[in-house]
The first five atom37 places (N, CA, C, CB, O) and aatype in JSON, in Angstrom:
{
  "aatype": [20, 20, 20, 20, 20, 20, 20, 20, 20, 20, 20, 20, 20, 20, 20, 20, 20, 20, 20, 20, 20, 20, 20, 20, 20, 20, 20, 20, 20, 20, 20, 20, 20, 20, 20, 20, 20, 20, 20, 20, 20, 20, 20, 20, 20, 20, 20, 20, 20, 20, 20, 20, 20, 20, 20, 20, 20, 20, 20, 20, 20, 20, 20, 20, 20, 20, 20, 20, 20, 20, 20, 20, 20, 20, 20, 20, 20, 20, 20, 20, 20, 20, 20, 20, 20, 20, 20, 20, 20, 20, 20, 20, 20, 20, 20, 20, 20, 20, 20, 20, 20, 20, 20, 20, 20, 20, 20],
  "atom_mask": [
    [1, 1, 1, 1, 1],
    [1, 1, 1, 1, 1],
    [1, 1, 1, 1, 1],
    [1, 1, 1, 1, 1],
    [1, 1, 1, 1, 1],
    [1, 1, 1, 1, 1],
    [1, 1, 1, 1, 1],
    [1, 1, 1, 1, 1],
    [1, 1, 1, 1, 1],
    [1, 1, 1, 1, 1],
    [1, 1, 1, 1, 1],
    [1, 1, 1, 1, 1],
    [1, 1, 1, 1, 1],
    [1, 1, 1, 1, 1],
    [1, 1, 1, 1, 1],
    [1, 1, 1, 1, 1],
    [1, 1, 1, 1, 1],
    [1, 1, 1, 1, 1],
    [1, 1, 1, 1, 1],
    [1, 1, 1, 1, 1],
    [1, 1, 1, 1, 1],
    [1, 1, 1, 1, 1],
    [1, 1, 1, 1, 1],
    [1, 1, 1, 1, 1],
    [1, 1, 1, 1, 1],
    [1, 1, 1, 1, 1],
    [1, 1, 1, 1, 1],
    [1, 1, 1, 1, 1],
    [1, 1, 1, 1, 1],
    [1, 1, 1, 1, 1],
    [1, 1, 1, 1, 1],
    [1, 1, 1, 1, 1],
    [1, 1, 1, 1, 1],
    [1, 1, 1, 1, 1],
    [1, 1, 1, 1, 1],
    [1, 1, 1, 1, 1],
    [1, 1, 1, 1, 1],
    [1, 1, 1, 1, 1],
    [1, 1, 1, 1, 1],
    [1, 1, 1, 1, 1],
    [1, 1, 1, 1, 1],
    [1, 1, 1, 1, 1],
    [1, 1, 1, 1, 1],
    [1, 1, 1, 1, 1],
    [1, 1, 1, 1, 1],
    [1, 1, 1, 1, 1],
    [1, 1, 1, 1, 1],
    [1, 1, 1, 1, 1],
    [1, 1, 1, 1, 1],
    [1, 1, 1, 1, 1],
    [1, 1, 1, 1, 1],
    [1, 1, 1, 1, 1],
    [1, 1, 1, 1, 1],
    [1, 1, 1, 1, 1],
    [1, 1, 1, 1, 1],
    [1, 1, 1, 1, 1],
    [1, 1, 1, 1, 1],
    [1, 1, 1, 1, 1],
    [1, 1, 1, 1, 1],
    [1, 1, 1, 1, 1],
    [1, 1, 1, 1, 1],
    [1, 1, 1, 1, 1],
    [1, 1, 1, 1, 1],
    [1, 1, 1, 1, 1],
    [1, 1, 1, 1, 1],
    [1, 1, 1, 1, 1],
    [1, 1, 1, 1, 1],
    [1, 1, 1, 1, 1],
    [1, 1, 1, 1, 1],
    [1, 1, 1, 1, 1],
    [1, 1, 1, 1, 1],
    [1, 1, 1, 1, 1],
    [1, 1, 1, 1, 1],
    [1, 1, 1, 1, 1],
    [1, 1, 1, 1, 1],
    [1, 1, 1, 1, 1],
    [1, 1, 1, 1, 1],
    [1, 1, 1, 1, 1],
    [1, 1, 1, 1, 1],
    [1, 1, 1, 1, 1],
    [1, 1, 1, 1, 1],
    [1, 1, 1, 1, 1],
    [1, 1, 1, 1, 1],
    [1, 1, 1, 1, 1],
    [1, 1, 1, 1, 1],
    [1, 1, 1, 1, 1],
    [1, 1, 1, 1, 1],
    [1, 1, 1, 1, 1],
    [1, 1, 1, 1, 1],
    [1, 1, 1, 1, 1],
    [1, 1, 1, 1, 1],
    [1, 1, 1, 1, 1],
    [1, 1, 1, 1, 1],
    [1, 1, 1, 1, 1],
    [1, 1, 1, 1, 1],
    [1, 1, 1, 1, 1],
    [1, 1, 1, 1, 1],
    [1, 1, 1, 1, 1],
    [1, 1, 1, 1, 1],
    [1, 1, 1, 1, 1],
    [1, 1, 1, 1, 1],
    [1, 1, 1, 1, 1],
    [1, 1, 1, 1, 1],
    [1, 1, 1, 1, 1],
    [1, 1, 1, 1, 1],
    [1, 1, 1, 1, 1],
    [1, 1, 1, 1, 1]
  ],
  "atom_positions": [
    [[9.29, 93.66, 159.28], [8.87, 94.07, 158.07], [7.96, 92.74, 157.33], [10.24, 94.56, 157.25], [8.43, 91.6, 157.33]],
    [[7.18, 92.92, 156.97], [6.4, 91.81, 156.21], [6.3, 91.86, 154.93], [5.17, 91.68, 156.56], [6.21, 92.94, 154.35]],
    [[6.3, 90.7, 154.29], [6.26, 90.59, 152.72], [4.77, 90.6, 152.41], [7.01, 89.16, 152.09], [3.88, 90.14, 153.13]],
    [[4.61, 91.2, 151.2], [3.33, 91.29, 150.35], [2.93, 89.59, 150.07], [3.66, 92.27, 148.74], [3.76, 88.79, 149.65]],
    [[1.66, 89.28, 150.34], [1.23, 87.84, 149.74], [1.76, 87.52, 148.45], [-0.27, 87.71, 149.58], [1.38, 88.31, 147.59]],
    [[2.44, 86.69, 148.06], [2.89, 86.29, 146.99], [4.3, 86.37, 146.07], [2.11, 86.67, 146.54], [4.62, 86.03, 144.93]],
    [[4.92, 86.97, 147.17], [5.99, 87.53, 146.73], [7.1, 86.62, 147.27], [6.05, 88.95, 147.12], [8.23, 86.77, 146.8]],
    [[6.96, 85.98, 147.91], [7.91, 84.86, 148.8], [8.8, 84.41, 147.7], [7.02, 83.4, 149.55], [8.21, 83.98, 146.71]],
    [[10.1, 84.41, 147.66], [10.53, 83.74, 146.72], [10.86, 82.59, 146.9], [11.3, 84.22, 146.24], [11.47, 82.04, 145.98]],
    [[10.6, 81.86, 148.05], [10.39, 80.1, 147.94], [8.96, 79.27, 147.79], [10.95, 79.48, 149.32], [8.62, 78.14, 148.14]],
    [[8.21, 80.47, 147.04], [6.63, 80.03, 146.89], [6.86, 79.04, 145.53], [5.37, 81.59, 146.56], [7.7, 79.17, 144.64]],
    [[5.81, 78.01, 145.7], [5.71, 77.05, 144.77], [4.93, 77.61, 143.79], [5.22, 75.83, 145.23], [3.95, 78.29, 144.1]],
    [[5.31, 77.37, 142.44], [4.76, 77.85, 141.16], [3.73, 77.12, 140.86], [5.63, 77.85, 140.08], [4.1, 75.97, 141.12]],
    [[2.63, 77.07, 140.45], [1.48, 76.18, 139.92], [1.65, 75.52, 138.6], [0.25, 76.97, 139.79], [1.41, 76.25, 137.64]],
    [[1.96, 74.51, 138.39], [2.29, 73.78, 137.31], [1.5, 73.38, 136.23], [2.72, 72.88, 137.69], [1.97, 72.78, 135.25]],
    [[0.0, 73.77, 136.41], [-1.11, 73.34, 135.37], [-0.7, 73.25, 134.12], [-2.22, 74.2, 135.3], [0.14, 74.07, 133.76]],
    [[-1.16, 72.3, 133.2], [-1.28, 72.26, 132.09], [-2.14, 73.39, 131.37], [-1.64, 71.11, 131.94], [-3.21, 73.77, 131.83]],
    [[-1.7, 73.79, 130.44], [-2.8, 74.79, 129.49], [-3.85, 74.04, 129.32], [-2.34, 75.3, 127.95], [-3.82, 72.84, 129.01]],
    [[-5.05, 74.89, 129.56], [-6.65, 74.31, 129.01], [-6.56, 74.01, 127.42], [-8.04, 75.65, 129.23], [-6.33, 74.96, 126.68]],
    [[-6.71, 72.92, 126.97], [-7.13, 72.85, 125.58], [-8.41, 72.54, 125.25], [-6.45, 72.01, 124.94], [-8.87, 71.46, 125.64]],
    [[-9.18, 73.42, 124.5], [-10.47, 73.11, 124.28], [-10.97, 72.69, 123.18], [-11.08, 73.94, 124.53], [-10.7, 73.5, 122.29]],
    [[-11.69, 71.63, 122.73], [-11.96, 70.85, 121.69], [-13.19, 71.53, 120.97], [-12.2, 69.39, 122.15], [-13.85, 72.47, 121.42]],
    [[-13.34, 70.95, 119.88], [-14.48, 71.66, 119.05], [-15.44, 70.47, 118.73], [-13.9, 72.45, 117.56], [-15.07, 69.39, 118.26]],
    [[-16.71, 70.82, 119.06], [-17.59, 69.72, 118.93], [-18.12, 69.51, 117.35], [-18.8, 69.97, 119.94], [-18.63, 70.41, 116.67]],
    [[-17.89, 68.21, 116.94], [-18.22, 67.68, 115.66], [-19.67, 68.1, 115.63], [-17.94, 66.08, 115.48], [-20.37, 67.93, 116.62]],
    [[-20.18, 68.67, 114.46], [-21.52, 68.89, 113.94], [-22.1, 67.59, 113.63], [-21.54, 69.79, 112.73], [-23.29, 67.42, 113.9]],
    [[-21.4, 66.63, 113.08], [-21.68, 65.44, 112.78], [-21.92, 64.1, 113.6], [-20.9, 65.3, 112.11], [-22.92, 63.38, 113.55]],
    [[-20.87, 63.95, 114.32], [-21.11, 62.98, 115.39], [-20.96, 63.33, 117.1], [-20.16, 61.91, 115.04], [-20.99, 62.49, 117.99]],
    [[-20.81, 64.58, 117.24], [-21.06, 65.49, 118.36], [-19.78, 64.89, 119.3], [-22.79, 65.36, 119.07], [-19.81, 64.88, 120.53]],
    [[-18.76, 64.45, 118.56], [-17.47, 64.33, 119.41], [-16.77, 65.49, 119.97], [-16.51, 63.71, 118.67], [-17.05, 66.44, 119.24]],
    [[-16.04, 65.85, 120.84], [-15.05, 66.91, 120.9], [-13.61, 66.14, 120.3], [-14.92, 67.54, 122.6], [-13.11, 65.03, 120.51]],
    [[-13.24, 67.3, 119.46], [-12.09, 66.86, 118.58], [-11.04, 68.26, 118.85], [-12.65, 66.58, 116.73], [-11.51, 69.39, 118.74]],
    [[-9.85, 68.06, 119.15], [-8.6, 68.97, 118.97], [-8.63, 69.92, 117.72], [-7.3, 68.05, 118.83], [-8.75, 69.4, 116.61]],
    [[-8.52, 71.26, 117.82], [-8.67, 72.12, 116.89], [-7.88, 71.97, 115.84], [-8.57, 73.22, 117.31], [-8.18, 72.45, 114.74]],
    [[-6.66, 71.21, 116.08], [-5.64, 70.8, 114.89], [-6.24, 69.75, 113.93], [-4.23, 70.16, 115.5], [-6.02, 69.68, 112.72]],
    [[-7.09, 68.86, 114.73], [-7.44, 67.72, 114.07], [-8.79, 67.74, 113.45], [-7.32, 66.67, 114.94], [-8.94, 66.79, 112.68]],
    [[-9.99, 68.67, 113.56], [-10.99, 69.07, 113.35], [-11.2, 68.81, 111.92], [-11.06, 70.24, 113.81], [-12.16, 68.1, 111.63]],
    [[-10.32, 69.36, 110.81], [-10.52, 69.16, 109.4], [-10.55, 67.6, 108.92], [-9.39, 69.91, 108.67], [-11.55, 67.12, 108.38]],
    [[-9.51, 66.95, 109.15], [-9.41, 65.07, 109.34], [-10.72, 64.68, 109.55], [-8.46, 64.38, 110.79], [-11.41, 64.05, 108.74]],
    [[-11.1, 65.12, 110.84], [-12.15, 64.58, 111.55], [-13.3, 64.78, 110.82], [-12.27, 65.1, 112.84], [-14.01, 63.78, 110.69]],
    [[-13.74, 65.98, 110.22], [-15.09, 66.34, 109.99], [-15.16, 65.5, 108.43], [-15.37, 68.22, 110.02], [-16.17, 64.94, 108.01]],
    [[-13.81, 65.57, 107.71], [-13.74, 64.74, 106.42], [-13.96, 63.39, 106.86], [-12.35, 64.85, 105.61], [-14.92, 63.0, 106.2]],
    [[-13.61, 62.52, 107.58], [-13.84, 61.26, 108.05], [-15.28, 61.02, 108.35], [-13.04, 61.03, 109.17], [-15.91, 60.02, 107.99]],
    [[-15.85, 62.24, 109.19], [-17.14, 61.82, 109.38], [-18.26, 61.76, 108.41], [-17.51, 62.46, 110.24], [-19.24, 61.03, 108.45]],
    [[-17.82, 63.0, 107.19], [-18.9, 63.13, 106.37], [-18.7, 62.1, 105.18], [-19.03, 64.6, 105.92], [-19.61, 61.82, 104.4]],
    [[-17.45, 61.58, 105.14], [-17.38, 60.24, 104.11], [-17.7, 59.17, 104.76], [-16.0, 59.9, 103.47], [-17.99, 58.32, 103.92]],
    [[-17.82, 58.7, 105.93], [-18.25, 57.63, 106.55], [-19.78, 56.93, 106.05], [-18.24, 58.07, 107.94], [-20.87, 57.49, 106.14]],
    [[-19.59, 55.9, 105.66], [-20.94, 55.48, 105.11], [-21.93, 55.5, 106.34], [-20.87, 53.95, 104.37], [-21.5, 55.73, 107.47]],
    [[-23.21, 55.26, 106.13], [-24.49, 55.38, 106.88], [-24.54, 53.76, 107.4], [-25.93, 55.95, 105.82], [-24.37, 52.92, 106.52]],
    [[-24.75, 53.32, 108.68], [-25.12, 52.0, 109.02], [-26.1, 51.82, 108.23], [-25.45, 51.7, 110.35], [-26.89, 52.63, 107.77]],
    [[-25.96, 50.15, 108.02], [-27.23, 49.65, 107.24], [-28.04, 49.04, 108.16], [-26.97, 48.66, 106.09], [-27.47, 48.77, 109.22]],
    [[-29.19, 48.75, 108.08], [-30.11, 47.9, 108.86], [-30.94, 46.92, 108.43], [-30.85, 48.56, 109.4], [-31.02, 46.92, 107.2]],
    [[-31.66, 45.98, 109.03], [-32.51, 45.0, 108.67], [-33.85, 45.65, 109.09], [-32.17, 43.6, 109.34], [-34.22, 46.28, 110.08]],
    [[-34.44, 45.26, 107.9], [-35.99, 45.64, 108.33], [-36.82, 44.62, 108.63], [-36.74, 46.34, 107.3], [-36.95, 43.64, 107.89]],
    [[-37.5, 44.79, 109.84], [-38.38, 43.83, 110.27], [-39.61, 44.06, 110.8], [-37.87, 43.19, 111.04], [-39.76, 45.19, 111.27]],
    [[-40.58, 43.28, 110.86], [-42.07, 43.5, 111.73], [-41.94, 43.03, 113.1], [-43.4, 42.63, 111.09], [-41.56, 41.86, 113.18]],
    [[-42.14, 43.56, 114.06], [-41.75, 43.07, 115.57], [-43.02, 41.96, 115.78], [-41.77, 44.56, 116.94], [-44.15, 42.31, 115.43]],
    [[-42.85, 40.88, 116.23], [-43.54, 39.84, 116.75], [-44.21, 40.15, 118.19], [-42.6, 38.7, 116.81], [-45.42, 40.18, 118.43]],
    [[-43.01, 40.42, 119.19], [-43.52, 40.9, 120.14], [-43.14, 42.28, 120.65], [-43.4, 40.06, 120.93], [-42.45, 42.97, 119.9]],
    [[-43.56, 42.85, 122.01], [-43.14, 44.23, 122.2], [-41.81, 43.92, 122.48], [-43.9, 45.1, 123.3], [-41.26, 42.82, 122.55]],
    [[-41.28, 45.22, 122.67], [-39.51, 45.37, 123.16], [-38.98, 46.24, 123.7], [-38.59, 45.39, 122.29], [-37.79, 46.53, 123.59]],
    [[-40.13, 46.99, 124.65], [-39.63, 48.06, 125.18], [-39.77, 49.32, 124.27], [-38.32, 47.77, 125.52], [-40.55, 49.42, 123.32]],
    [[-38.8, 50.36, 124.73], [-39.14, 51.63, 124.01], [-38.27, 51.9, 123.23], [-39.34, 52.72, 124.71], [-37.11, 51.61, 123.48]],
    [[-38.7, 52.66, 121.85], [-37.73, 53.54, 120.94], [-36.88, 54.36, 121.67], [-38.46, 54.46, 119.99], [-37.48, 55.16, 122.4]],
    [[-35.52, 54.41, 121.72], [-34.85, 55.25, 122.3], [-34.77, 56.84, 121.58], [-33.62, 54.56, 122.45], [-34.2, 57.85, 121.99]],
    [[-35.38, 56.67, 120.66], [-35.31, 57.95, 119.76], [-36.57, 58.66, 120.01], [-35.15, 57.64, 118.13], [-36.48, 59.84, 120.36]],
    [[-37.96, 58.02, 119.88], [-38.99, 58.72, 120.14], [-39.96, 58.37, 121.35], [-39.6, 58.72, 119.03], [-41.07, 58.87, 121.5]],
    [[-39.38, 57.47, 122.17], [-39.57, 57.1, 123.6], [-40.64, 56.64, 123.72], [-39.45, 58.02, 124.52], [-41.16, 56.48, 124.82]],
    [[-41.32, 56.26, 122.35], [-42.67, 55.23, 122.53], [-42.27, 53.77, 122.38], [-43.88, 55.51, 121.33], [-41.26, 53.36, 121.81]],
    [[-43.11, 53.13, 122.91], [-43.46, 51.53, 122.97], [-42.93, 51.09, 121.56], [-45.27, 51.14, 123.18], [-43.43, 51.56, 120.53]],
    [[-41.95, 50.21, 121.52], [-41.6, 48.99, 120.47], [-42.89, 47.87, 120.46], [-40.04, 48.11, 121.02], [-42.73, 46.87, 121.16]],
    [[-44.08, 47.99, 119.75], [-45.12, 47.4, 119.87], [-44.8, 46.13, 118.95], [-46.3, 48.3, 119.55], [-43.82, 46.17, 118.21]],
    [[-45.82, 44.73, 119.02], [-45.73, 44.02, 118.05], [-46.57, 44.67, 116.65], [-46.17, 42.71, 118.56], [-47.41, 45.56, 116.71]],
    [[-46.2, 44.13, 115.7], [-46.7, 45.0, 114.41], [-45.93, 45.94, 113.9], [-47.85, 45.71, 114.63], [-46.0, 46.28, 112.72]],
    [[-45.08, 46.45, 114.77], [-44.56, 48.07, 114.48], [-43.36, 47.5, 113.15], [-43.55, 49.11, 116.34], [-43.11, 46.29, 113.17]],
    [[-42.96, 47.98, 112.52], [-41.72, 48.14, 111.53], [-40.76, 48.77, 112.06], [-41.96, 48.83, 110.31], [-40.74, 49.94, 112.41]],
    [[-39.77, 47.83, 112.14], [-38.32, 47.94, 112.87], [-37.12, 48.01, 112.23], [-38.08, 46.92, 113.63], [-36.91, 47.24, 111.3]],
    [[-36.2, 48.89, 112.61], [-34.72, 48.61, 111.94], [-34.01, 48.05, 112.96], [-33.88, 49.91, 111.36], [-34.28, 48.5, 114.08]],
    [[-33.09, 47.13, 112.88], [-32.27, 46.42, 113.58], [-31.12, 46.62, 113.11], [-32.53, 45.22, 113.67], [-30.85, 46.2, 111.99]],
    [[-30.03, 47.43, 114.02], [-28.8, 47.76, 113.21], [-27.77, 46.74, 113.74], [-28.28, 49.36, 113.39], [-27.97, 46.07, 114.75]],
    [[-26.53, 46.66, 112.92], [-25.6, 45.83, 113.35], [-24.92, 45.42, 114.79], [-24.85, 46.18, 112.71], [-24.25, 44.42, 115.02]],
    [[-25.27, 46.4, 115.62], [-24.93, 46.48, 117.31], [-26.31, 45.71, 117.93], [-24.78, 48.41, 118.02], [-26.48, 45.64, 119.15]],
    [[-27.22, 45.16, 117.0], [-28.27, 44.49, 117.51], [-29.72, 45.89, 118.18], [-27.41, 43.37, 118.86], [-30.78, 45.54, 118.71]],
    [[-29.52, 46.62, 118.06], [-30.0, 47.83, 118.49], [-31.29, 47.8, 117.78], [-29.06, 49.06, 118.19], [-31.18, 47.48, 116.59]],
    [[-32.46, 48.05, 118.17], [-33.82, 48.12, 117.3], [-34.43, 49.47, 117.59], [-34.96, 46.9, 117.68], [-34.34, 49.95, 118.72]],
    [[-35.11, 50.16, 116.52], [-36.02, 51.32, 116.72], [-36.96, 51.33, 115.59], [-35.26, 52.69, 116.8], [-36.73, 50.65, 114.6]],
    [[-38.11, 52.12, 115.7], [-38.82, 52.4, 114.65], [-38.04, 52.55, 113.52], [-39.55, 53.41, 114.84], [-37.03, 53.25, 113.43]],
    [[-38.62, 51.77, 112.55], [-37.77, 52.36, 111.06], [-37.88, 53.58, 110.52], [-38.1, 51.67, 109.86], [-37.05, 54.04, 109.75]],
    [[-39.11, 54.29, 110.96], [-39.19, 55.94, 110.57], [-38.3, 56.56, 111.48], [-40.73, 56.71, 110.73], [-37.71, 57.57, 111.08]],
    [[-38.05, 56.06, 112.9], [-37.2, 57.1, 113.74], [-35.54, 56.86, 113.08], [-37.34, 56.68, 115.7], [-34.8, 57.78, 112.76]],
    [[-35.24, 55.56, 112.99], [-33.97, 55.65, 112.82], [-33.63, 56.34, 111.28], [-33.43, 54.22, 113.06], [-32.5, 56.77, 111.01]],
    [[-34.83, 56.37, 110.27], [-34.48, 56.97, 109.01], [-34.29, 58.51, 109.05], [-35.55, 56.62, 108.02], [-33.62, 59.14, 108.23]],
    [[-35.14, 59.22, 110.44], [-34.95, 60.35, 110.62], [-33.74, 60.88, 111.17], [-35.81, 60.63, 111.17], [-33.18, 61.95, 110.91]],
    [[-33.37, 59.82, 112.11], [-32.01, 60.1, 112.72], [-30.86, 59.87, 111.9], [-31.8, 59.33, 113.87], [-29.92, 60.62, 112.14]],
    [[-30.67, 58.89, 110.86], [-29.63, 58.9, 110.17], [-29.67, 60.1, 109.02], [-29.5, 57.54, 109.67], [-28.75, 60.15, 108.2]],
    [[-30.65, 60.98, 108.98], [-30.57, 62.55, 108.29], [-29.58, 63.35, 108.88], [-31.93, 63.43, 108.46], [-29.08, 64.25, 108.21]],
    [[-29.13, 63.12, 110.33], [-28.33, 63.88, 110.97], [-27.48, 63.34, 111.27], [-28.66, 64.42, 111.8], [-26.41, 63.94, 111.12]],
    [[-27.44, 62.03, 111.82], [-26.38, 61.5, 112.52], [-26.11, 60.08, 111.39], [-26.86, 61.16, 114.32], [-26.91, 59.68, 110.55]],
    [[-24.81, 59.55, 111.68], [-24.3, 58.53, 110.88], [-24.04, 57.0, 111.73], [-22.93, 59.15, 110.26], [-23.4, 56.01, 111.39]],
    [[-24.94, 57.32, 113.15], [-24.14, 56.08, 113.9], [-25.25, 55.91, 114.73], [-22.54, 56.33, 114.75], [-26.19, 56.7, 114.74]],
    [[-25.14, 54.6, 115.66], [-26.37, 54.16, 116.56], [-26.68, 55.24, 117.55], [-26.07, 52.78, 117.39], [-25.74, 55.9, 118.0]],
    [[-27.75, 55.45, 117.88], [-27.79, 56.43, 118.94], [-27.28, 55.87, 120.46], [-29.32, 56.93, 118.99], [-26.92, 56.52, 121.45]],
    [[-27.33, 54.96, 120.34], [-26.67, 54.39, 122.02], [-25.37, 54.08, 121.73], [-27.41, 52.85, 122.82], [-24.69, 53.94, 122.76]],
    [[-24.67, 53.89, 120.55], [-23.43, 53.45, 120.54], [-22.6, 54.4, 119.29], [-23.5, 51.79, 120.32], [-22.13, 53.9, 118.27]],
    [[-22.56, 55.74, 119.62], [-21.93, 56.65, 118.52], [-20.71, 56.73, 118.09], [-22.05, 57.74, 118.75], [-20.21, 57.37, 117.16]],
    [[-20.0, 55.57, 119.32], [-18.26, 55.62, 118.74], [-18.18, 54.36, 118.16], [-16.88, 55.77, 120.0], [-16.99, 54.08, 118.01]],
    [[-19.09, 53.3, 117.68], [-18.96, 52.29, 117.22], [-19.0, 52.73, 115.54], [-19.97, 51.36, 117.86], [-18.89, 51.86, 114.68]]
  ]
}
């Protein structure tokens, strides 16, 4: 007499933890637990925008990670507190929908 698959009384039960999905914050793009989303949204929406220092580049500095174009001598740039630099126009547009550095969103 054979037993049907999976009916063995000595079979070990799977002990996986239940999957808890997060909700993606539309402000900072972090995934937040459903119970915490309201508080998180209030914090994101009321956090002030980063300030930056405006300057004109004297030397080329690689590329702007927002537009992917070169940061050339003579370009007006914005230097954030984390020392990342971007074209001023690029970071101004970025700040219209995001409130953090494109390269350091958790700071």
